Steps between C-alpha positions, in 0.01 A plus 500: 500500500527491876506183706149564632362543150676188384362297791151637438524396132616152601207470745253598223654237274474235771137588567418479130665158477313375807169613348585326172596184692167504684311539173691209346418280797131592468509422127661160566236417758222581254660365181482123570130520589368691201614759253286814485439634151367845423198507271347827388123496516444813286758644260374857553543490878857446615391482865275194459743212553410148603741235623453140401670208672678260268626170630863439424628167376784351704843606381747224424797536730848493354676169527748460781807694406306723263622328182282520191380188319718584201813533716413180686476315166839637391659389827346153468629466144849607607498250788387219269783592264754483785370160616504369143867599478576315825318188375687510168833523679408209729395292201821584317709404806311171535564413134869586539523272804343211305741527211811305593808559290601190303801317640777469246 
């Protein structure tokens, strides 16, 4: 394959990607407003197609950091376990400080 052919192939690929990008941007602009659904009016005629607008319910955004609820619960449980360990050690140290060895 010559250099000119290679460059021409790359240009075609770039043009195809730009067209796809433009279509995606159009779809994003239309998607939040309403979703178009195809409904056939007559099963015998494939050309008779009617579009119906369907309102879309708001999508719940992912929590900051993108962590699922299940993972968040696991992390919270692990943190509580760590803090419980720290509190136990503090309590143990406080008890040890209170106990004074008996003078002989």
